[in-house]
A tleap script that builds the chain and sets N, CA, C and O, in Angstrom:
source leaprc.protein.ff14SB
mol = sequence {
  NMET PRO GLY GLY ARG PRO PRO THR LYS PRO
  ALA PRO LYS PHE GLY GLN ARG MET ALA ALA
  PHE ARG ILE ALA ARG SER LEU SER GLN ARG
  GLU LEU ALA GLU LYS ILE GLY MET THR ARG
  ASP GLN VAL VAL TYR TYR GLU ARG ASP ALA
  LYS ASN PRO SER MET GLU VAL VAL GLU LYS
  VAL ALA ALA PHE PHE SER VAL SER VAL SER
  GLU LEU PHE ASN ASP VAL THR ARG THR VAL
  LYS LYS PRO GLY PRO PRO SER GLN PHE THR
  GLN LEU ALA GLU ARG LEU ASP GLN LEU PRO
  ARG SER HIE GLN LYS ALA VAL ALA THR MET
  LEU GLU GLY TYR LEU LYS GLN VAL ALA CSER
}
set mol.1.N position { -34.653 -1.025 5.675 }
set mol.1.CA position { -33.868 -1.628 4.631 }
set mol.1.C position { -32.534 -0.895 4.523 }
set mol.1.O position { -32.519 0.332 4.423 }
set mol.2.N position { -31.396 -1.629 4.543 }
set mol.2.CA position { -30.105 -0.960 4.502 }
set mol.2.C position { -29.842 -0.320 3.149 }
set mol.2.O position { -30.269 -0.823 2.110 }
set mol.3.N position { -29.129 0.800 3.183 }
set mol.3.CA position { -28.785 1.487 1.946 }
set mol.3.C position { -27.369 1.165 1.536 }
set mol.3.O position { -26.734 0.269 2.093 }
set mol.4.N position { -26.876 1.905 0.552 }
set mol.4.CA position { -25.502 1.698 0.096 }
set mol.4.C position { -25.427 0.706 -1.042 }
set mol.4.O position { -26.441 0.209 -1.531 }
set mol.5.N position { -24.223 0.434 -1.444 }
set mol.5.CA position { -24.025 -0.467 -2.577 }
set mol.5.C position { -24.241 -1.916 -2.163 }
set mol.5.O position { -23.990 -2.275 -1.013 }
set mol.6.N position { -24.697 -2.744 -3.079 }
set mol.6.CA position { -24.829 -4.170 -2.786 }
set mol.6.C position { -23.445 -4.776 -2.544 }
set mol.6.O position { -22.474 -4.331 -3.157 }
set mol.7.N position { -23.331 -5.763 -1.681 }
set mol.7.CA position { -22.012 -6.316 -1.371 }
set mol.7.C position { -21.323 -6.990 -2.550 }
set mol.7.O position { -20.109 -7.188 -2.517 }
set mol.8.N position { -22.070 -7.346 -3.587 }
set mol.8.CA position { -21.461 -7.999 -4.741 }
set mol.8.C position { -20.802 -7.010 -5.695 }
set mol.8.O position { -20.031 -7.409 -6.569 }
set mol.9.N position { -21.097 -5.742 -5.536 }
set mol.9.CA position { -20.522 -4.720 -6.418 }
set mol.9.C position { -19.337 -4.061 -5.710 }
set mol.9.O position { -19.510 -3.474 -4.642 }
set mol.10.N position { -18.148 -4.149 -6.283 }
set mol.10.CA position { -16.992 -3.554 -5.604 }
set mol.10.C position { -17.066 -2.033 -5.588 }
set mol.10.O position { -17.637 -1.416 -6.487 }
set mol.11.N position { -16.491 -1.450 -4.569 }
set mol.11.CA position { -16.419 0.001 -4.470 }
set mol.11.C position { -15.469 0.518 -5.540 }
set mol.11.O position { -14.586 -0.209 -5.994 }
set mol.12.N position { -15.647 1.775 -5.946 }
set mol.12.CA position { -14.695 2.371 -6.889 }
set mol.12.C position { -13.284 2.374 -6.282 }
set mol.12.O position { -13.126 2.340 -5.061 }
set mol.13.N position { -12.274 2.416 -7.138 }
set mol.13.CA position { -10.875 2.328 -6.696 }
set mol.13.C position { -10.539 3.389 -5.654 }
set mol.13.O position { -9.879 3.088 -4.659 }
set mol.14.N position { -10.982 4.626 -5.867 }
set mol.14.CA position { -10.699 5.683 -4.899 }
set mol.14.C position { -11.236 5.299 -3.525 }
set mol.14.O position { -10.538 5.446 -2.522 }
set mol.15.N position { -12.466 4.809 -3.475 }
set mol.15.CA position { -13.070 4.425 -2.206 }
set mol.15.C position { -12.352 3.268 -1.548 }
set mol.15.O position { -12.165 3.260 -0.331 }
set mol.16.N position { -11.949 2.286 -2.345 }
set mol.16.CA position { -11.206 1.146 -1.812 }
set mol.16.C position { -9.906 1.607 -1.184 }
set mol.16.O position { -9.552 1.182 -0.084 }
set mol.17.N position { -9.198 2.477 -1.887 }
set mol.17.CA position { -7.897 2.949 -1.397 }
set mol.17.C position { -8.079 3.855 -0.174 }
set mol.17.O position { -7.306 3.772 0.780 }
set mol.18.N position { -9.092 4.711 -0.203 }
set mol.18.CA position { -9.357 5.591 0.933 }
set mol.18.C position { -9.641 4.750 2.173 }
set mol.18.O position { -9.116 5.030 3.251 }
set mol.19.N position { -10.464 3.728 2.022 }
set mol.19.CA position { -10.782 2.844 3.145 }
set mol.19.C position { -9.540 2.101 3.614 }
set mol.19.O position { -9.335 1.937 4.817 }
set mol.20.N position { -8.713 1.652 2.685 }
set mol.20.CA position { -7.493 0.925 3.068 }
set mol.20.C position { -6.546 1.814 3.864 }
set mol.20.O position { -5.977 1.376 4.864 }
set mol.21.N position { -6.374 3.058 3.427 }
set mol.21.CA position { -5.510 3.984 4.168 }
set mol.21.C position { -6.104 4.289 5.544 }
set mol.21.O position { -5.374 4.385 6.531 }
set mol.22.N position { -7.421 4.439 5.607 }
set mol.22.CA position { -8.085 4.715 6.885 }
set mol.22.C position { -7.894 3.548 7.852 }
set mol.22.O position { -7.553 3.748 9.018 }
set mol.23.N position { -8.114 2.344 7.364 }
set mol.23.CA position { -7.997 1.151 8.202 }
set mol.23.C position { -6.549 0.955 8.645 }
set mol.23.O position { -6.294 0.557 9.782 }
set mol.24.N position { -5.602 1.234 7.750 }
set mol.24.CA position { -4.183 1.102 8.100 }
set mol.24.C position { -3.805 2.023 9.255 }
set mol.24.O position { -2.886 1.726 10.019 }
set mol.25.N position { -4.508 3.126 9.377 }
set mol.25.CA position { -4.257 4.064 10.483 }
set mol.25.C position { -5.158 3.798 11.684 }
set mol.25.O position { -5.155 4.560 12.651 }
set mol.26.N position { -5.926 2.719 11.619 }
set mol.26.CA position { -6.850 2.334 12.706 }
set mol.26.C position { -7.846 3.441 13.023 }
set mol.26.O position { -8.134 3.710 14.189 }
set mol.27.N position { -8.366 4.076 11.991 }
set mol.27.CA position { -9.360 5.129 12.170 }
set mol.27.C position { -10.740 4.614 11.793 }
set mol.27.O position { -10.891 3.865 10.827 }
set mol.28.N position { -11.738 5.017 12.552 }
set mol.28.CA position { -13.113 4.724 12.157 }
set mol.28.C position { -13.509 5.746 11.092 }
set mol.28.O position { -12.816 6.741 10.881 }
set mol.29.N position { -14.625 5.488 10.433 }
set mol.29.CA position { -15.105 6.446 9.450 }
set mol.29.C position { -15.427 7.776 10.117 }
set mol.29.O position { -15.166 8.837 9.549 }
set mol.30.N position { -15.989 7.724 11.313 }
set mol.30.CA position { -16.317 8.947 12.044 }
set mol.30.C position { -15.049 9.731 12.404 }
set mol.30.O position { -15.020 10.955 12.272 }
set mol.31.N position { -14.005 9.033 12.855 }
set mol.31.CA position { -12.753 9.709 13.218 }
set mol.31.C position { -12.113 10.373 12.003 }
set mol.31.O position { -11.634 11.504 12.083 }
set mol.32.N position { -12.110 9.657 10.869 }
set mol.32.CA position { -11.553 10.246 9.655 }
set mol.32.C position { -12.358 11.476 9.255 }
set mol.32.O position { -11.790 12.508 8.898 }
set mol.33.N position { -13.664 11.363 9.316 }
set mol.33.CA position { -14.526 12.492 8.949 }
set mol.33.C position { -14.192 13.727 9.775 }
set mol.33.O position { -14.089 14.828 9.233 }
set mol.34.N position { -14.023 13.552 11.078 }
set mol.34.CA position { -13.698 14.687 11.952 }
set mol.34.C position { -12.354 15.300 11.585 }
set mol.34.O position { -12.195 16.520 11.607 }
set mol.35.N position { -11.394 14.456 11.249 }
set mol.35.CA position { -10.044 14.942 10.967 }
set mol.35.C position { -9.938 15.680 9.632 }
set mol.35.O position { -9.081 16.549 9.473 }
set mol.36.N position { -10.802 15.340 8.674 }
set mol.36.CA position { -10.707 16.009 7.366 }
set mol.36.C position { -11.885 16.938 7.083 }
set mol.36.O position { -12.049 17.417 5.961 }
set mol.37.N position { -12.694 17.187 8.094 }
set mol.37.CA position { -13.770 18.162 7.946 }
set mol.37.C position { -14.942 17.688 7.108 }
set mol.37.O position { -15.500 18.451 6.320 }
set mol.38.N position { -15.316 16.426 7.279 }
set mol.38.CA position { -16.473 15.865 6.582 }
set mol.38.C position { -17.408 15.255 7.613 }
set mol.38.O position { -17.104 15.193 8.804 }
set mol.39.N position { -18.548 14.811 7.121 }
set mol.39.CA position { -19.431 14.025 7.978 }
set mol.39.C position { -19.117 12.552 7.763 }
set mol.39.O position { -18.484 12.190 6.772 }
set mol.40.N position { -19.547 11.714 8.669 }
set mol.40.CA position { -19.345 10.273 8.514 }
set mol.40.C position { -20.059 9.781 7.251 }
set mol.40.O position { -19.540 8.928 6.531 }
set mol.41.N position { -21.243 10.323 6.991 }
set mol.41.CA position { -21.992 9.924 5.799 }
set mol.41.C position { -21.225 10.237 4.508 }
set mol.41.O position { -21.279 9.473 3.544 }
set mol.42.N position { -20.518 11.361 4.503 }
set mol.42.CA position { -19.714 11.694 3.330 }
set mol.42.C position { -18.574 10.688 3.155 }
set mol.42.O position { -18.302 10.249 2.037 }
set mol.43.N position { -17.909 10.322 4.250 }
set mol.43.CA position { -16.826 9.338 4.174 }
set mol.43.C position { -17.374 8.006 3.651 }
set mol.43.O position { -16.765 7.378 2.786 }
set mol.44.N position { -18.514 7.584 4.174 }
set mol.44.CA position { -19.147 6.348 3.706 }
set mol.44.C position { -19.416 6.444 2.206 }
set mol.44.O position { -19.126 5.508 1.460 }
set mol.45.N position { -19.966 7.566 1.769 }
set mol.45.CA position { -20.266 7.757 0.346 }
set mol.45.C position { -18.993 7.645 -0.499 }
set mol.45.O position { -18.978 6.940 -1.508 }
set mol.46.N position { -17.927 8.336 -0.089 }
set mol.46.CA position { -16.697 8.303 -0.876 }
set mol.46.C position { -16.066 6.916 -0.868 }
set mol.46.O position { -15.485 6.497 -1.870 }
set mol.47.N position { -16.170 6.206 0.235 }
set mol.47.CA position { -15.584 4.864 0.299 }
set mol.47.C position { -16.384 3.838 -0.492 }
set mol.47.O position { -15.809 2.878 -1.005 }
set mol.48.N position { -17.694 4.017 -0.602 }
set mol.48.CA position { -18.530 2.983 -1.213 }
set mol.48.C position { -19.051 3.295 -2.601 }
set mol.48.O position { -19.164 2.395 -3.433 }
set mol.49.N position { -19.373 4.563 -2.869 }
set mol.49.CA position { -20.136 4.861 -4.079 }
set mol.49.C position { -19.525 5.869 -5.043 }
set mol.49.O position { -19.780 5.789 -6.245 }
set mol.50.N position { -18.747 6.795 -4.566 }
set mol.50.CA position { -18.314 7.919 -5.403 }
set mol.50.C position { -17.409 7.468 -6.540 }
set mol.50.O position { -16.280 7.030 -6.318 }
set mol.51.N position { -17.916 7.580 -7.748 }
set mol.51.CA position { -17.131 7.202 -8.923 }
set mol.51.C position { -16.244 8.349 -9.390 }
set mol.51.O position { -15.165 8.122 -9.937 }
set mol.52.N position { -16.694 9.568 -9.176 }
set mol.52.CA position { -15.944 10.744 -9.612 }
set mol.52.C position { -15.846 11.768 -8.488 }
set mol.52.O position { -16.526 12.794 -8.525 }
set mol.53.N position { -15.003 11.502 -7.483 }
set mol.53.CA position { -14.879 12.479 -6.396 }
set mol.53.C position { -14.260 13.773 -6.914 }
set mol.53.O position { -13.478 13.768 -7.865 }
set mol.54.N position { -14.621 14.870 -6.278 }
set mol.54.CA position { -14.070 16.155 -6.706 }
set mol.54.C position { -12.573 16.196 -6.408 }
set mol.54.O position { -12.079 15.508 -5.514 }
set mol.55.N position { -11.873 17.013 -7.173 }
set mol.55.CA position { -10.426 17.152 -6.977 }
set mol.55.C position { -10.139 17.693 -5.583 }
set mol.55.O position { -9.125 17.341 -4.979 }
set mol.56.N position { -11.015 18.539 -5.071 }
set mol.56.CA position { -10.843 19.090 -3.727 }
set mol.56.C position { -10.830 17.963 -2.684 }
set mol.56.O position { -9.985 17.946 -1.788 }
set mol.57.N position { -11.766 17.035 -2.811 }
set mol.57.CA position { -11.841 15.909 -1.875 }
set mol.57.C position { -10.618 15.012 -2.035 }
set mol.57.O position { -10.006 14.605 -1.048 }
set mol.58.N position { -10.270 14.709 -3.272 }
set mol.58.CA position { -9.117 13.840 -3.535 }
set mol.58.C position { -7.856 14.440 -2.924 }
set mol.58.O position { -7.095 13.740 -2.255 }
set mol.59.N position { -7.633 15.724 -3.148 }
set mol.59.CA position { -6.439 16.383 -2.618 }
set mol.59.C position { -6.453 16.432 -1.092 }
set mol.59.O position { -5.411 16.274 -0.455 }
set mol.60.N position { -7.621 16.650 -0.509 }
set mol.60.CA position { -7.746 16.690 0.945 }
set mol.60.C position { -7.399 15.329 1.561 }
set mol.60.O position { -6.668 15.254 2.548 }
set mol.61.N position { -7.926 14.267 0.971 }
set mol.61.CA position { -7.666 12.912 1.467 }
set mol.61.C position { -6.194 12.552 1.269 }
set mol.61.O position { -5.564 11.990 2.164 }
set mol.62.N position { -5.649 12.877 0.098 }
set mol.62.CA position { -4.239 12.584 -0.181 }
set mol.62.C position { -3.334 13.311 0.812 }
set mol.62.O position { -2.384 12.731 1.337 }
set mol.63.N position { -3.632 14.568 1.063 }
set mol.63.CA position { -2.814 15.341 2.003 }
set mol.63.C position { -2.901 14.757 3.411 }
set mol.63.O position { -1.886 14.655 4.100 }
set mol.64.N position { -4.090 14.375 3.839 }
set mol.64.CA position { -4.247 13.816 5.174 }
set mol.64.C position { -3.418 12.546 5.348 }
set mol.64.O position { -2.764 12.367 6.375 }
set mol.65.N position { -3.444 11.669 4.350 }
set mol.65.CA position { -2.721 10.400 4.453 }
set mol.65.C position { -1.265 10.504 3.985 }
set mol.65.O position { -0.534 9.514 4.002 }
set mol.66.N position { -0.850 11.695 3.570 }
set mol.66.CA position { 0.518 11.928 3.080 }
set mol.66.C position { 0.879 10.991 1.933 }
set mol.66.O position { 1.939 10.366 1.926 }
set mol.67.N position { -0.026 10.910 0.967 }
set mol.67.CA position { 0.208 10.094 -0.225 }
set mol.67.C position { -0.057 10.960 -1.446 }
set mol.67.O position { -0.667 12.025 -1.347 }
set mol.68.N position { 0.402 10.496 -2.585 }
set mol.68.CA position { 0.130 11.232 -3.824 }
set mol.68.C position { -1.297 10.939 -4.270 }
set mol.68.O position { -1.908 9.955 -3.853 }
set mol.69.N position { -1.805 11.804 -5.113 }
set mol.69.CA position { -3.145 11.608 -5.659 }
set mol.69.C position { -3.210 10.287 -6.416 }
set mol.69.O position { -4.207 9.570 -6.329 }
set mol.70.N position { -2.160 9.964 -7.155 }
set mol.70.CA position { -2.175 8.711 -7.927 }
set mol.70.C position { -2.228 7.490 -7.005 }
set mol.70.O position { -2.789 6.462 -7.383 }
set mol.71.N position { -1.658 7.588 -5.816 }
set mol.71.CA position { -1.721 6.465 -4.881 }
set mol.71.C position { -3.141 6.208 -4.386 }
set mol.71.O position { -3.451 5.098 -3.952 }
set mol.72.N position { -3.997 7.210 -4.445 }
set mol.72.CA position { -5.387 7.011 -4.044 }
set mol.72.C position { -6.187 6.262 -5.108 }
set mol.72.O position { -7.266 5.743 -4.822 }
set mol.73.N position { -5.672 6.205 -6.317 }
set mol.73.CA position { -6.384 5.525 -7.390 }
set mol.73.C position { -5.697 4.248 -7.849 }
set mol.73.O position { -6.290 3.456 -8.582 }
set mol.74.N position { -4.474 4.040 -7.433 }
set mol.74.CA position { -3.707 2.877 -7.884 }
set mol.74.C position { -3.016 2.216 -6.715 }
set mol.74.O position { -2.635 2.871 -5.746 }
set mol.75.N position { -2.857 0.910 -6.818 }
set mol.75.CA position { -2.097 0.170 -5.827 }
set mol.75.C position { -0.624 0.273 -6.201 }
set mol.75.O position { -0.086 -0.579 -6.908 }
set mol.76.N position { 0.007 1.318 -5.720 }
set mol.76.CA position { 1.427 1.488 -5.987 }
set mol.76.C position { 2.174 1.391 -4.679 }
set mol.76.O position { 1.678 1.794 -3.627 }
set mol.77.N position { 3.339 0.867 -4.759 }
set mol.77.CA position { 4.166 0.808 -3.558 }
set mol.77.C position { 5.278 1.824 -3.706 }
set mol.77.O position { 5.832 2.025 -4.786 }
set mol.78.N position { 5.576 2.438 -2.623 }
set mol.78.CA position { 6.665 3.399 -2.638 }
set mol.78.C position { 7.972 2.638 -2.555 }
set mol.78.O position { 8.195 1.849 -1.637 }
set mol.79.N position { 8.814 2.883 -3.513 }
set mol.79.CA position { 10.127 2.275 -3.471 }
set mol.79.C position { 11.142 3.399 -3.453 }
set mol.79.O position { 11.127 4.294 -4.298 }
set mol.80.N position { 11.999 3.333 -2.499 }
set mol.80.CA position { 13.042 4.328 -2.386 }
set mol.80.C position { 14.302 3.703 -2.959 }
set mol.80.O position { 14.860 2.765 -2.389 }
set mol.81.N position { 14.734 4.221 -4.069 }
set mol.81.CA position { 15.913 3.697 -4.717 }
set mol.81.C position { 17.072 4.632 -4.443 }
set mol.81.O position { 16.998 5.839 -4.672 }
set mol.82.N position { 18.136 4.041 -3.949 }
set mol.82.CA position { 19.327 4.846 -3.682 }
set mol.82.C position { 19.943 5.269 -5.004 }
set mol.82.O position { 19.926 4.509 -5.973 }
set mol.83.N position { 20.488 6.480 -5.049 }
set mol.83.CA position { 21.147 6.900 -6.278 }
set mol.83.C position { 22.426 6.098 -6.494 }
set mol.83.O position { 23.020 5.579 -5.549 }
set mol.84.N position { 22.827 6.011 -7.727 }
set mol.84.CA position { 24.073 5.322 -8.042 }
set mol.84.C position { 23.854 3.871 -8.421 }
set mol.84.O position { 22.719 3.406 -8.529 }
set mol.85.N position { 24.953 3.162 -8.621 }
set mol.85.CA position { 24.852 1.763 -9.041 }
set mol.85.C position { 24.328 0.883 -7.908 }
set mol.85.O position { 24.418 1.259 -6.739 }
set mol.86.N position { 23.783 -0.278 -8.245 }
set mol.86.CA position { 23.284 -1.187 -7.207 }
set mol.86.C position { 24.428 -1.650 -6.309 }
set mol.86.O position { 25.578 -1.737 -6.741 }
set mol.87.N position { 24.097 -1.943 -5.065 }
set mol.87.CA position { 25.104 -2.427 -4.120 }
set mol.87.C position { 25.597 -3.804 -4.543 }
set mol.87.O position { 24.981 -4.476 -5.370 }
set mol.88.N position { 26.715 -4.205 -3.963 }
set mol.88.CA position { 27.268 -5.519 -4.271 }
set mol.88.C position { 26.262 -6.614 -3.895 }
set mol.88.O position { 26.100 -7.595 -4.620 }
set mol.89.N position { 25.591 -6.433 -2.756 }
set mol.89.CA position { 24.608 -7.424 -2.319 }
set mol.89.C position { 23.443 -7.517 -3.311 }
set mol.89.O position { 22.981 -8.613 -3.627 }
set mol.90.N position { 22.978 -6.377 -3.793 }
set mol.90.CA position { 21.891 -6.359 -4.773 }
set mol.90.C position { 22.312 -7.057 -6.066 }
set mol.90.O position { 21.535 -7.804 -6.660 }
set mol.91.N position { 23.544 -6.806 -6.492 }
set mol.91.CA position { 24.042 -7.462 -7.698 }
set mol.91.C position { 24.115 -8.973 -7.508 }
set mol.91.O position { 23.752 -9.730 -8.409 }
set mol.92.N position { 24.582 -9.417 -6.339 }
set mol.92.CA position { 24.638 -10.852 -6.056 }
set mol.92.C position { 23.236 -11.457 -6.028 }
set mol.92.O position { 23.014 -12.546 -6.559 }
set mol.93.N position { 22.297 -10.753 -5.412 }
set mol.93.CA position { 20.927 -11.257 -5.332 }
set mol.93.C position { 20.325 -11.402 -6.730 }
set mol.93.O position { 19.608 -12.365 -7.004 }
set mol.94.N position { 20.614 -10.456 -7.602 }
set mol.94.CA position { 20.115 -10.539 -8.973 }
set mol.94.C position { 20.727 -11.735 -9.704 }
set mol.94.O position { 20.042 -12.417 -10.467 }
set mol.95.N position { 22.011 -11.985 -9.470 }
set mol.95.CA position { 22.661 -13.150 -10.086 }
set mol.95.C position { 22.086 -14.443 -9.528 }
set mol.95.O position { 21.882 -15.403 -10.271 }
set mol.96.N position { 21.823 -14.474 -8.223 }
set mol.96.CA position { 21.251 -15.673 -7.607 }
set mol.96.C position { 19.866 -15.977 -8.160 }
set mol.96.O position { 19.500 -17.141 -8.323 }
set mol.97.N position { 19.097 -14.931 -8.449 }
set mol.97.CA position { 17.765 -15.115 -9.023 }
set mol.97.C position { 17.805 -15.835 -10.368 }
set mol.97.O position { 16.827 -16.465 -10.771 }
set mol.98.N position { 18.932 -15.741 -11.054 }
set mol.98.CA position { 19.063 -16.370 -12.370 }
set mol.98.C position { 19.408 -17.859 -12.276 }
set mol.98.O position { 19.270 -18.588 -13.258 }
set mol.99.N position { 19.857 -18.315 -11.097 }
set mol.99.CA position { 20.245 -19.715 -10.920 }
set mol.99.C position { 19.020 -20.618 -10.811 }
set mol.99.O position { 17.941 -20.163 -10.432 }
set mol.100.N position { 19.186 -21.898 -11.141 }
set mol.100.CA position { 18.095 -22.850 -10.900 }
set mol.100.C position { 17.788 -22.922 -9.406 }
set mol.100.O position { 18.656 -22.668 -8.571 }
set mol.101.N position { 16.544 -23.273 -9.081 }
set mol.101.CA position { 16.103 -23.300 -7.684 }
set mol.101.C position { 17.001 -24.189 -6.813 }
set mol.101.O position { 17.269 -23.842 -5.663 }
set mol.102.N position { 17.462 -25.311 -7.332 }
set mol.102.CA position { 18.309 -26.206 -6.532 }
set mol.102.C position { 19.617 -25.518 -6.148 }
set mol.102.O position { 20.113 -25.698 -5.036 }
set mol.103.N position { 20.172 -24.733 -7.067 }
set mol.103.CA position { 21.398 -23.997 -6.760 }
set mol.103.C position { 21.109 -22.859 -5.771 }
set mol.103.O position { 21.925 -22.569 -4.896 }
set mol.104.N position { 19.952 -22.222 -5.916 }
set mol.104.CA position { 19.574 -21.167 -4.972 }
set mol.104.C position { 19.491 -21.723 -3.555 }
set mol.104.O position { 19.954 -21.096 -2.602 }
set mol.105.N position { 18.892 -22.916 -3.428 }
set mol.105.CA position { 18.777 -23.543 -2.107 }
set mol.105.C position { 20.144 -23.858 -1.533 }
set mol.105.O position { 20.369 -23.675 -0.337 }
set mol.106.N position { 21.066 -24.333 -2.371 }
set mol.106.CA position { 22.412 -24.661 -1.902 }
set mol.106.C position { 23.125 -23.403 -1.403 }
set mol.106.O position { 23.776 -23.436 -0.358 }
set mol.107.N position { 23.007 -22.304 -2.137 }
set mol.107.CA position { 23.634 -21.049 -1.726 }
set mol.107.C position { 22.987 -20.545 -0.434 }
set mol.107.O position { 23.684 -20.069 0.462 }
set mol.108.N position { 21.666 -20.647 -0.335 }
set mol.108.CA position { 20.965 -20.203 0.876 }
set mol.108.C position { 21.414 -21.013 2.082 }
set mol.108.O position { 21.612 -20.458 3.163 }
set mol.109.N position { 21.577 -22.315 1.907 }
set mol.109.CA position { 22.023 -23.172 3.008 }
set mol.109.C position { 23.429 -22.775 3.453 }
set mol.109.O position { 23.695 -22.673 4.651 }
set mol.110.N position { 24.327 -22.550 2.498 }
set mol.110.CA position { 25.697 -22.131 2.851 }
set mol.110.C position { 25.685 -20.785 3.567 }
set mol.110.O position { 26.376 -20.604 4.570 }
set mol.111.N position { 24.903 -19.848 3.055 }
set mol.111.CA position { 24.847 -18.517 3.653 }
set mol.111.C position { 24.270 -18.564 5.063 }
set mol.111.O position { 24.788 -17.904 5.964 }
set mol.112.N position { 23.200 -19.342 5.266 }
set mol.112.CA position { 22.627 -19.477 6.601 }
set mol.112.C position { 23.627 -20.090 7.570 }
set mol.112.O position { 23.739 -19.645 8.712 }
set mol.113.N position { 24.353 -21.110 7.121 }
set mol.113.CA position { 25.383 -21.720 7.963 }
set mol.113.C position { 26.464 -20.733 8.360 }
set mol.113.O position { 26.896 -20.693 9.512 }
set mol.114.N position { 26.895 -19.940 7.393 }
set mol.114.CA position { 27.924 -18.938 7.675 }
set mol.114.C position { 27.414 -17.881 8.660 }
set mol.114.O position { 28.114 -17.509 9.601 }
set mol.115.N position { 26.194 -17.407 8.431 }
set mol.115.CA position { 25.637 -16.379 9.307 }
set mol.115.C position { 25.472 -16.894 10.735 }
set mol.115.O position { 25.708 -16.149 11.687 }
set mol.116.N position { 25.073 -18.149 10.898 }
set mol.116.CA position { 24.965 -18.737 12.239 }
set mol.116.C position { 26.327 -18.799 12.907 }
set mol.116.O position { 26.464 -18.545 14.103 }
set mol.117.N position { 27.334 -19.142 12.108 }
set mol.117.CA position { 28.692 -19.286 12.643 }
set mol.117.C position { 29.239 -17.942 13.124 }
set mol.117.O position { 29.822 -17.871 14.206 }
set mol.118.N position { 29.065 -16.893 12.354 }
set mol.118.CA position { 29.619 -15.587 12.742 }
set mol.118.C position { 28.760 -14.910 13.812 }
set mol.118.O position { 29.246 -14.020 14.511 }
set mol.119.N position { 27.519 -15.305 13.951 }
set mol.119.CA position { 26.652 -14.708 14.960 }
set mol.119.C position { 26.928 -15.295 16.342 }
set mol.119.O position { 26.555 -14.703 17.356 }
set mol.120.N position { 27.566 -16.432 16.383 }
set mol.120.CA position { 27.822 -17.097 17.682 }
set mol.120.C position { 28.956 -16.472 18.427 }
set mol.120.O position { 29.290 -16.915 19.526 }
savepdb mol mol.pdb
quit
């Protein structure tokens, strides 16, 4: 009889994120275990069942994947914001977002036409 959590019960957030980072790097559970000094069974446990992983484990996993501890518990995206005021293009894009969709399409059509013309 197989062990582990039933498929209808979602894994804890830490486990979901740990698995997502592992899969994004194309690592098997065994490969990740070897790289962070765990057994495959421990990786399986943390990915599927561990509701309260130790801070040592959390920090080890975060360091391996080069992410913050909070990224292991939350779906956050890294956004790199340049210092200073927004660029002219960013300001235009924000203004375009305020236009009705029909006007947005008209501007997009003009811009695409211009870009094709200068690219030729």
